[in-house]
Structures are given as structure tokens and as C-alpha cells.
N, C-alpha and C positions, 0 to 999 in steps of 0.2 A: 879093595874094590869090592863093592856090594853086588848082589845077584843081578839087579837091574843093569848095573853098569856092564856087567859081563855079557848080558844078552845084547845090549846095544853094541858093544864092541864087536861081537860075533856078526851081527846083522850088517854093520857098515863095511864088511869085507865082501858082501855079496853084490849082485847087480842092483843099481839104484832103480827106483820106480819113476824118477823124473828129476828134472833140475829146473831151478828158477834162478832169478839174478843173483841171490844171496845164499841159496841153500842147495844142497844135494839131499834128495829124499829117499828114505829106505823103509821097508816094512820089517818089523821085528815081531817076535812072539807076544809082546806086551802092548804093541801099539805102532805109531808112525814116528820115525826119527827124522829130524831136520838137521843136518850137519852144516855149519857155517863153512862157506867156501874160501873165506879169507881171514885175516887177523882181525878185522873189524868185528868185535864181539859186542858192539853197542846197539844192535838192532833189536827191537822190541819184539815180544811174543805176538803182538797185534800185527806187526809187519809180516811175520812169518805166516800167520793165518791168511792174510791177504795174498801173499805169494802162493800159498797153497791152492787158492782158487783157481789160479792160472793153470794148474795141472789136475784140476777136477777133484780137489780134496777140500771138503768143508770141515774144517777143524774147530769152528768157533764154539762148539759146545763141549769139547773134550777137555779133560783135565790136562794140566801141563806141568812139566818138570824140566829142569835144566841141569846139564852135567858138563864137566870138563873131562874129555876122554882123549888121551894121546894128544894133549895140547890143543884140542879143538873144542869149541863150545858147541854144544848139542842140545836141542829141544827134544823131548819126548811128549807125544800127545797120546793119551789113553782114556779109555772109559772107565 
């Protein structure tokens, strides 16, 4: 597990900042994390950006990365 994955893993143990239809959202030291709520890992990063708008997060200009952590797909948005 690399350093980024460890930071993400620690952040998703904390209180989420919001929830949308497909994701639970968290803040971490390196950005914003979107954790898939279900096993459907086929949702695009674009859909996650649209859902983020519903909780007042504009992530359209952020860099994006994806990870599998503890069997869950996770998007990381960072600058």
C-alpha cells in the first residue's frame, strides 16, 4: 500500500462530509475522497463530479485518481 492509499484509508474512518446517490464523501490531507456505496464500480469520474455538485463541491478542475481500498473503489480528487 502506498502513502496516498494509507492517507485515504485513514480518512474514510472519519465522519463523512456528505453523501450522494452513489458515493460517500470524505476530506483527507491530500484532497477529497469519493467512496462507492455499492459494488457497481462502473460509474464514471464525470458522474462523480456531477453528484459532488449536489453537496456543493465543484471538482471539475481537480486532478483525479482511482484506487481499490478494502475492496471498495475510491476516487481521489486533488489539486
